GUGUFI-98862 format. One line per 8 residues: their letters; for each residue x, y, z of C-alpha. Coordinates in Angstrom, 3 decimals, decimal comma. Layout:
N
A) X Y Z; ...;
***
This chain:
140
MAKAVWNG) -16,631 7,740 -7,038; -13,824 5,613 -8,454; -10,847 3,943 -6,810; -7,667 2,252 -8,133; -5,927 -0,372 -5,963; -2,877 -2,554 -6,548; -1,124 -4,872 -4,108; -3,477 -3,710 -1,339;
QTLAESET) -2,570 -0,038 -1,782; -4,954 2,683 -2,950; -3,272 4,457 -5,878; -6,061 6,912 -6,713; -9,524 7,769 -5,462; -11,849 10,437 -6,767; -15,469 11,497 -7,013; -14,728 12,960 -10,446;
YETVEGNI) -13,054 11,130 -13,317; -13,162 10,740 -17,086; -14,144 7,519 -18,848; -12,648 6,910 -22,289; -12,859 3,589 -24,139; -13,823 1,826 -20,903; -10,824 3,188 -18,954; -11,175 5,425 -15,909;
YFPDETVK) -8,873 8,455 -15,954; -8,261 9,936 -12,487; -7,485 13,642 -12,032; -3,755 14,070 -11,335; -4,370 15,634 -7,924; -6,107 12,413 -6,756; -3,252 10,080 -7,789; -0,729 9,084 -5,111;
REFLKASS) 2,503 9,897 -6,942; 4,700 8,284 -4,296; 3,802 4,905 -5,847; 4,638 5,924 -9,440; 7,988 5,973 -11,222; 8,304 7,429 -14,722; 8,900 4,848 -17,440; 10,579 5,346 -20,812;
TTSTCPWK) 7,686 3,526 -22,516; 5,446 5,482 -24,876; 2,644 4,592 -27,257; 0,587 6,543 -29,759; -3,166 6,624 -30,233; -4,394 8,131 -33,521; -7,012 10,284 -31,818; -5,595 10,784 -28,290;
GLARYYTI) -1,926 11,313 -29,128; 1,275 10,271 -27,358; 0,889 8,336 -24,083; 3,584 8,091 -21,435; 3,721 5,411 -18,746; 4,526 4,901 -15,092; 5,748 1,813 -13,270; 3,832 1,255 -10,031;
IVDGQENP) 5,913 0,358 -6,965; 4,203 -0,877 -3,786; 6,039 -2,615 -0,931; 9,044 -3,251 -3,187; 6,960 -4,947 -5,890; 6,889 -3,388 -9,351; 4,133 -3,379 -11,953; 5,825 -2,038 -15,105;
DAAWYYPD) 3,930 0,436 -17,287; 0,700 -0,144 -15,346; -0,372 3,512 -15,423; -0,476 5,948 -18,321; -1,313 9,524 -19,185; -1,403 11,875 -22,164; 0,805 14,910 -21,440; -0,454 16,802 -24,502;
PKPAARNV) -3,564 15,020 -25,840; -5,063 15,831 -29,205; -8,149 18,094 -29,179; -10,613 15,170 -29,286; -9,138 13,844 -26,025; -8,521 17,091 -24,165; -10,712 15,826 -21,302; -7,923 13,396 -20,243;
KHHTAFWR) -5,236 16,074 -19,920; -3,943 16,059 -16,318; -5,479 12,586 -15,763; -3,953 9,125 -15,204; -5,400 5,689 -16,025; -4,435 2,213 -14,774; -4,330 -1,361 -16,104; -2,192 -4,547 -15,821;
GVEVTKYL) -3,731 -5,923 -12,666; -4,717 -2,653 -11,020; -8,277 -3,075 -9,750; -10,325 -0,050 -10,747; -13,730 0,133 -9,075; -16,544 2,594 -9,668; -19,188 3,178 -7,029; -22,749 3,762 -8,163;
WLNIEREG) -24,707 5,787 -5,606; -28,202 4,523 -4,989; -30,947 5,956 -2,818; -32,545 2,856 -1,333; -35,907 3,425 0,370; -35,622 3,161 4,176; -31,914 2,310 3,887; -30,699 5,766 2,886;
LCALPFSV) -27,825 6,542 0,543; -25,416 3,723 -0,192; -22,778 2,801 -2,751; -22,779 -0,233 -5,015; -19,232 -1,152 -6,051; -18,530 -2,749 -9,395; -15,465 -3,417 -11,457; -14,885 -1,298 -14,539;
REPLIKSR) -14,087 -4,512 -16,389; -17,350 -6,192 -15,293; -20,386 -4,180 -16,384; -22,776 -3,267 -13,575; -25,841 -4,524 -15,419; -24,297 -7,955 -15,847; -22,651 -8,410 -12,452; -24,938 -6,713 -9,910;
FRKGVASA) -28,465 -6,638 -11,266; -30,856 -9,372 -12,213; -33,861 -8,158 -14,204; -33,339 -4,628 -12,861; -33,356 -5,552 -9,168; -30,371 -4,849 -6,943; -29,931 -7,308 -4,118; -27,811 -7,628 -0,984;
TPQVDGMG) -27,816 -6,218 2,497; -26,183 -2,823 3,064; -22,803 -3,108 4,785; -20,038 -0,670 5,640; -16,903 -1,047 3,543; -13,350 0,166 4,229; -14,128 3,598 2,806; -16,729 4,283 5,479;
FRVC) -19,941 4,255 3,480; -22,695 1,765 3,038; -22,324 -0,803 0,295; -25,540 -2,272 -1,076;
***
């Protein structure tokens, strides 16, 4: 599962997503469009194609060009068609599901920008007490 949050508001949340160059691309149907406004900004990637941007608006605050998508990606990037990615202060978190003996299934959150191996494990051992987070599942 992955989740994108900015200014305390969940912008997207999905159990399925695409990861390209370290960015999480959320399926369009999981993105809350009411917080996005089309921008005139574009950029071009040699292998993905033309990207278009959205400005995020939450509680009257704007985050210009903080989301992007490829409306017609090149063949090598066809997996990101109908997907949106976030940056510029949007916190994108992936949840790694672990089956902990005697504790049952739980989720270990980690930032996409901070690798799991570096930030949550020490010599291959996960530590912490399971707790319930705001999404209603156990966090290791």
